[in-house]
C-alpha positions in Angstrom: -48.5 -26.6 26.6 -47.2 -29.7 24.4 -50.1 -31.6 22.7 -51.5 -34.3 24.7 -50.5 -32.7 28.1 -52.4 -30.6 30.1 -52.0 -29.7 34.0 -54.9 -30.2 36.2 -53.5 -29.9 39.5 -51.5 -26.6 39.9 -52.1 -24.9 42.5 -51.1 -21.8 40.9 -51.2 -19.7 37.5 -48.0 -20.9 35.6 -45.8 -18.6 34.1 -45.3 -20.2 30.5 -48.3 -22.4 29.4 -46.0 -24.0 26.8 -43.3 -25.3 29.5 -45.3 -28.2 31.7 -43.0 -28.7 34.6 -39.9 -26.2 36.1 -38.0 -28.3 38.5 -35.3 -27.0 40.8 -32.5 -29.0 42.5 -33.4 -29.9 46.3 -31.8 -27.6 48.7 -31.7 -24.4 50.9 -32.0 -22.3 47.9 -34.7 -24.3 45.9 -37.1 -21.8 46.2 -34.8 -18.7 45.0 -33.9 -21.2 41.9 -37.7 -21.8 41.6 -38.5 -18.7 41.3 -35.5 -17.6 38.8 -36.5 -20.8 36.5 -40.3 -19.4 36.7 -38.9 -15.9 35.4 -36.8 -17.4 32.8 -40.3 -19.1 31.6 -42.0 -16.2 31.8 -40.1 -13.8 29.7 -39.8 -16.6 26.9 -43.3 -17.1 26.7 -44.0 -14.7 23.6 -40.6 -16.2 21.8 -41.8 -19.8 22.1 -45.9 -19.2 21.5 -45.0 -17.3 17.9 -42.1 -19.9 17.5 -44.8 -23.0 17.9 -42.0 -24.5 20.6 -42.9 -26.5 23.4 -40.8 -27.8 26.7 -42.0 -30.6 28.7 -40.1 -30.1 31.4 -36.8 -26.9 32.5 -34.5 -28.1 35.0 -31.4 -26.5 37.3 -28.3 -28.5 37.1 -25.3 -28.6 39.4 -22.7 -25.8 38.7 -19.6 -27.1 37.0 -17.0 -25.5 34.9 -18.2 -27.4 31.5 -21.2 -25.9 30.2 -24.4 -23.4 31.4 -27.1 -25.6 29.4 -27.8 -28.6 27.3 -31.0 -29.9 25.7 -32.5 -33.8 26.0 -34.7 -34.7 23.0 -35.2 -31.4 21.1 -37.1 -30.0 24.2 -38.2 -32.8 26.3 -35.9 -31.6 28.9 -33.7 -28.4 29.1 -31.1 -27.9 31.3 -29.9 -24.6 32.8 -27.0 -23.9 35.4 -28.0 -21.1 37.5 -24.9 -20.5 40.0 -21.1 -20.1 39.0 -18.9 -23.2 39.8 -16.7 -21.9 42.1 -17.9 -18.9 43.9 -21.5 -20.5 44.2 -23.0 -16.9 43.1 -25.9 -16.3 41.4 -25.8 -15.9 37.4 -26.8 -13.1 35.8 -30.6 -13.4 35.0 -30.0 -12.2 31.3 -27.3 -14.5 30.7 -29.1 -17.4 31.7 -32.3 -16.1 29.4 -29.9 -15.6 26.5 -28.6 -19.5 27.4 -32.3 -20.4 27.1 -32.6 -18.8 23.7 -29.6 -20.9 22.4 -31.1 -24.4 23.7 -35.0 -23.3 22.5 -32.9 -23.0 18.9 -31.8 -26.8 19.2 -35.3 -27.7 19.6 -35.3 -26.6 15.7 -32.1 -27.6 15.1 -29.9 -30.1 17.0 -26.6 -29.3 15.9 -24.0 -26.3 15.5 -24.4 -25.5 12.1 -25.4 -22.7 10.1 -29.3 -23.1 10.3 -28.7 -23.4 14.0 -27.1 -20.2 14.4 -29.9 -18.5 12.2 -32.3 -19.5 14.2 -30.6 -18.8 17.3 -29.9 -15.5 16.7 -33.3 -14.4 15.1 -34.6 -15.5 19.0 -32.0 -13.4 20.7 -33.0 -10.5 18.5 -36.5 -10.9 19.6 -35.7 -11.3 23.3 -33.8 -8.0 23.0 -37.1 -6.6 21.7 -38.9 -7.5 24.8 -36.0 -6.2 27.0 -36.2 -2.8 25.1 -39.8 -2.9 25.8 -39.6 -3.5 29.6 -41.5 -6.8 28.9 -41.2 -9.3 31.9 -43.8 -11.9 31.7 -47.6 -12.1 31.6 -50.2 -11.4 35.0 -48.1 -11.8 37.9 -44.4 -12.0 36.3 -45.4 -8.5 34.8 -43.6 -6.5 37.5 -40.5 -8.1 36.8 -39.7 -8.7 40.6 -40.8 -10.9 43.2 -40.2 -11.4 47.2 -37.5 -13.9 46.4 -35.7 -12.2 42.9 -33.9 -9.9 45.2 -31.2 -13.2 46.3 -29.9 -13.3 42.7 -31.1 -9.9 41.0 -28.2 -7.3 40.5 -25.6 -9.7 39.6 -22.5 -8.1 38.2 -20.3 -9.3 35.1 -18.7 -12.8 34.9 -15.1 -12.5 37.3 -12.3 -14.2 36.1 -12.8 -17.6 35.5 -16.5 -17.9 36.3 -17.6 -18.3 32.5 -17.6 -22.0 31.5 -15.7 -23.6 29.0 -18.7 -24.1 26.7 -21.7 -22.9 27.0 -23.6 -25.0 25.5 -23.2 -29.0 27.1 -24.3 -30.7 23.5 -27.6 -32.1 22.4 -29.0 -35.6 23.2 -31.2 -38.2 21.9 -32.8 -41.3 23.3 -30.5 -43.9 22.0 -32.9 -45.8 18.7 -30.2 -47.9 17.0 -27.2 -46.5 14.8 -26.4 -46.2 11.3 -24.6 -49.3 10.3 -21.8 -49.0 7.8 -22.0 -51.0 4.3 -19.2 -53.1 3.5 -17.9 -51.6 0.5 -17.3 -48.1 1.7 -18.1 -44.6 0.7 -16.3 -44.9 -2.1 -18.3 -47.8 -3.6 -21.7 -46.4 -3.0 -24.3 -46.4 -6.0 -24.5 -42.9 -8.3 -28.4 -42.1 -8.1 -30.4 -43.3 -11.0 -31.7 -41.6 -14.0 -35.3 -41.7 -14.8 -34.9 -44.1 -17.8 -33.0 -46.5 -15.6 -35.5 -46.3 -12.6 -38.2 -47.1 -15.4 -36.3 -50.4 -16.4 -35.9 -51.5 -13.0 -39.6 -50.7 -12.3 -40.2 -53.2 -15.2 -37.9 -55.9 -14.4 -39.2 -56.1 -11.0 -42.5 -56.3 -12.3 -42.6 -58.6 -15.5 -39.0 -60.1 -14.9 -36.1 -60.0 -17.3 -34.9 -61.5 -20.6 -38.9 -61.5 -21.9 -39.8 -61.5 -25.7 -43.3 -60.5 -27.2 -45.7 -62.8 -27.1 -46.1 -64.8 -30.5 -42.0 -64.0 -31.6 -40.6 -66.7 -29.6 -41.4 -69.8 -32.2 -40.2 -72.9 -29.3 -43.1 -71.2 -26.6 -45.4 -71.0 -29.7 -45.0 -74.7 -30.4 -45.1 -75.7 -27.0 -48.3 -73.7 -26.1 -49.8 -75.1 -29.1 -49.2 -78.8 -27.7 -46.5 -79.5 -30.4 -48.6 -78.2 -33.3 -46.1 -75.6 -35.6 -48.4 -72.7 -36.2 -48.4 -71.5 -39.6 -48.4 -67.7 -38.7 -48.6 -65.5 -35.7 -51.9 -65.9 -33.5 -54.9 -63.2 -33.6 -54.5 -62.3 -30.2 -56.5 -59.3 -30.3 -60.0 -60.7 -29.5 -59.6 -64.1 -30.1 -60.5 -67.2 -27.4 -57.0 -68.5 -28.7 -55.0 -65.5 -28.3 -56.2 -64.9 -24.7 -55.6 -68.6 -23.7 -52.1 -67.7 -24.9 -51.6 -64.5 -23.0 -52.6 -66.4 -20.2 -50.3 -69.2 -20.3 -47.7 -66.7 -21.0 -48.4 -64.8 -17.8 -48.0 -67.8 -15.9 -44.8 -68.6 -17.3 -43.7 -65.3 -16.6 -45.0 -65.1 -13.0 -42.9 -68.6 -12.1 -39.9 -67.0 -13.9 -40.1 -63.8 -11.4 -40.6 -65.6 -8.3 -37.2 -68.0 -9.0 -35.5 -64.5 -9.5 -37.0 -63.3 -6.8 -35.5 -66.1 -4.7 -32.4 -65.9 -5.9 -32.6 -62.3 -5.1 -33.2 -63.2 -1.7 -30.5 -65.9 -0.9 -28.0 -63.5 -2.7 -29.1 -60.8 -0.5 -28.1 -63.0 2.6 -24.4 -62.6 1.8 -24.0 -58.9 1.1 -24.9 -55.6 2.9 -26.5 -53.4 -0.2 -29.9 -54.7 0.1 -29.9 -53.8 4.0 -31.5 -51.3 6.0 -29.8 -48.2 7.2 -30.8 -48.4 10.7 -31.2 -51.6 12.6 -32.4 -52.0 16.3 -31.7 -55.5 17.0 -28.5 -56.2 18.8 -27.2 -52.7 18.1 -26.1 -50.8 20.8 -24.7 -47.0 20.4 -22.3 -46.1 22.8 -24.1 -44.5 26.1 -23.9 -41.0 26.8 -22.2 -40.0 30.5 -23.1 -37.5 32.4 -20.5 -35.0 34.2 -20.0 -37.5 37.3 -19.7 -40.4 35.2 -23.3 -42.0 35.3 -25.1 -43.3 32.7 -27.8 -40.7 31.2 -31.2 -42.2 30.9 -34.6 -40.9 29.3 -38.0 -40.9 31.1 -38.2 -44.8 30.2 -35.0 -45.3 31.2 -33.3 -45.8 27.9 -29.7 -45.0 27.0 -29.0 -41.5 25.4 -26.7 -40.8 22.9 -24.8 -37.1 22.0 -26.1 -35.6 18.9 -24.1 -32.7 18.8 -20.8 -32.2 20.8 -20.0 -28.9 22.7 -19.1 -25.6 20.6 -16.2 -25.0 18.7 -14.5 -22.3 21.0 -12.7 -21.0 17.4 -16.0 -20.4 15.8 -17.1 -17.0 15.0 -20.4 -17.6 16.4 -18.9 -19.4 19.7 -17.1 -16.2 20.2 -19.5 -13.6 19.5 -22.1 -15.5 21.7 -19.3 -15.5 24.5 -18.8 -12.0 24.6 -22.1 -11.5 24.3 -22.7 -12.6 27.8 -19.6 -11.0 29.1 -21.3 -7.7 28.0 -24.4 -8.7 28.7 -24.7 -6.2 31.7 -24.2 -3.4 29.3 -27.1 -4.5 27.2 -29.5 -4.7 30.1 -28.3 -0.9 31.5 -29.0 0.6 28.1 -32.2 -1.0 27.6 -32.7 0.1 31.3 -32.1 3.4 30.4 -34.4 3.7 27.9 -37.4 2.0 30.1 -36.8 4.9 32.7 -36.7 7.5 30.0 -40.2 6.2 29.0 -41.3 5.9 32.4 -40.8 9.3 32.9 -42.5 10.8 30.4 -45.3 8.7 30.9 -45.5 10.0 34.2 -45.4 13.6 33.0 -48.8 13.0 31.4 -50.6 12.2 34.7 -52.1 14.7 36.6 -50.8 16.1 40.0 -52.2 16.3 43.3 -52.3 19.6 44.1 -51.5 20.9 40.9 -54.0 19.6 37.9 -52.5 21.6 35.2 -49.5 20.2 35.7 -47.4 17.8 32.4 -50.7 18.7 30.4 -50.6 19.9 27.0 -51.3 23.7 26.5 -53.3 22.7 23.5 -56.2 20.9 25.6 -55.7 21.8 29.1 -58.0 20.7 31.8 -59.9 23.6 33.1 -61.3 23.4 36.7 -64.6 25.6 37.5 -63.4 29.2 39.5 -65.4 28.5 42.4 -64.4 24.7 42.9 -61.5 24.1 46.1 -60.1 21.1 47.0 -59.1 21.1 50.6 -55.7 19.8 50.9 -56.6 17.2 53.5 -59.0 15.5 51.8 -57.6 12.3 50.0 -58.0 11.9 46.3 -59.2 8.7 45.2 -60.7 9.2 41.8 -58.6 10.1 38.6 -58.9 13.5 36.9 -60.5 12.9 33.1 -57.7 13.8 30.1 -59.7 15.0 27.1 -63.2 13.0 27.7 -61.4 9.7 29.3 -60.3 8.0 32.5 -57.3 6.8 33.3 -57.0 3.3 34.0 -56.7 1.5 37.5 -53.3 -0.1 37.7 -53.0 -3.2 40.3 -50.1 -2.8 42.4 -49.0 -6.4 42.1 -49.3 -7.3 38.7 -49.3 -3.9 36.8 -52.4 -5.0 34.9 -54.7 -1.7 33.7 -58.0 -2.2 35.4 -61.4 -0.5 35.1 -61.6 2.6 37.3 -65.0 0.8 39.3 -63.0 -2.8 39.2 -62.8 -4.4 43.1 -60.7 -7.2 41.9 -57.8 -7.1 39.6 -58.8 -8.8 36.4 -55.4 -11.0 36.4 -54.4 -11.8 39.8 -57.7 -11.1 41.5 -56.1 -8.6 44.4 -58.2 -6.6 46.2 -57.7 -3.0 44.2 -59.6 -1.0 47.2 -59.8 -2.0 50.6 -62.1 0.2 51.8 -64.9 -0.9 49.0 -64.5 -4.4 50.2 -63.9 -4.5 53.9 -64.2 -8.3 54.1 -60.8 -9.7 52.8 -58.0 -11.4 54.5 -53.9 -11.4 53.7 -51.7 -14.5 53.5 -49.3 -14.7 56.6 -47.1 -17.3 54.8 -43.4 -17.1 54.5 -43.8 -16.6 50.9 -46.6 -13.6 51.5 -44.8 -12.2 54.3 -44.4 -8.5 53.7 -46.3 -8.5 50.2 -49.2 -6.5 49.0 -51.2 -8.9 47.9 -54.5 -9.2 49.7 -57.1 -12.1 49.3 -61.2 -11.7 49.0 -63.1 -12.6 51.8 -64.7 -15.5 49.5 -61.3 -16.7 48.7 -60.4 -20.0 50.7 -56.7 -20.3 49.0 -54.2 -17.4 48.7 -54.0 -16.6 45.2 -50.1 -16.1 45.7 -48.9 -19.2 47.0 -51.9 -21.2 47.2 -52.2 -21.3 51.3 -55.3 -22.6 52.8 -57.3 -19.2 54.5 -57.0 -19.4 58.0 -60.0 -20.2 60.3 
């Protein structure tokens, strides 16, 4: 979570500790959009944590044919479009996640330079690795599906004309004044000074110019000696008279320096060479406008300026990114095929209900006593030891592996076995209807939606 920000009024666990607020557009599909954005935030958490990224507000933006995402003040606000502009269908979940990777890269580089594409491609590669592992989030978001996700899951490829003209709508920052142009132009800009020139400039600024060695200027010596012409140079090392001469010369130089500084200030009023590069007084940058023509403002009501324009559609990186969005479902299918093969391999290692030796290796088979017989009608509730270790009890709600003796899930507090905990209750709210989640008797609020326990 960003420095100085702490959520103390959250009614349920947040999907991403580094995203403070998640705001869907109001309307009949607000609950689905909220769930959509939460799932996007959940799957991005490892990448944001590893790269020290924080976002103040993740928001939904209205469908439009111009862009899918944009970034304000390097992550203060990230806006994502969740629906196609003309048909109003939900966009592919993984395509929106890839747009999120693009906008997170703008938190580091607020342009579309080569450095930006290096960061963006790194984040996209990390996301593909998470997809290959079947990762969808932590805790409640670990299963990858929710009661509302069926509304927007299963989205196919983009139809003709559905893909916006540009993926990114640009980056914006709060207006703090603009850079003032020099009168001489770029051709008259000063060349960088050498080390010797910088030293001479420092000495001239500190002691003044056109100075002479103490004792060499005979007229000054006569003036300092009250009109008497000395015969030789004074011994200025440790004599009292030498100290007086040095003090008088320092005062004379100080007065000369003051006159030179005053002359420079008067000259600076008529030239722009000494002006600051940025000036906040009476300088107004061109305020950025939204798609509807309204002025873009930050949280404090200040105007915003556009730092980076939309992407160049002829750029090689942009073409590769747009092609990746078109082929995102093929990548997802390959990832799901790998995940399915992994699940089959894991199921083969689990004991069968009736044949306990099925799926076990021949090197270390599980041998049951010959006289032991288990009736067909007897339910098997305990796991079978494999090589001296017990299987973990998996929560059906969040997929967390718990100790076999646990009564509640360590992640979501779901009642794992209602026979061992007869005092329990199920929430009957609209969000929890049909869910598997069971609350303990001593819980006053539902662990999923936060609804108060009925009396």
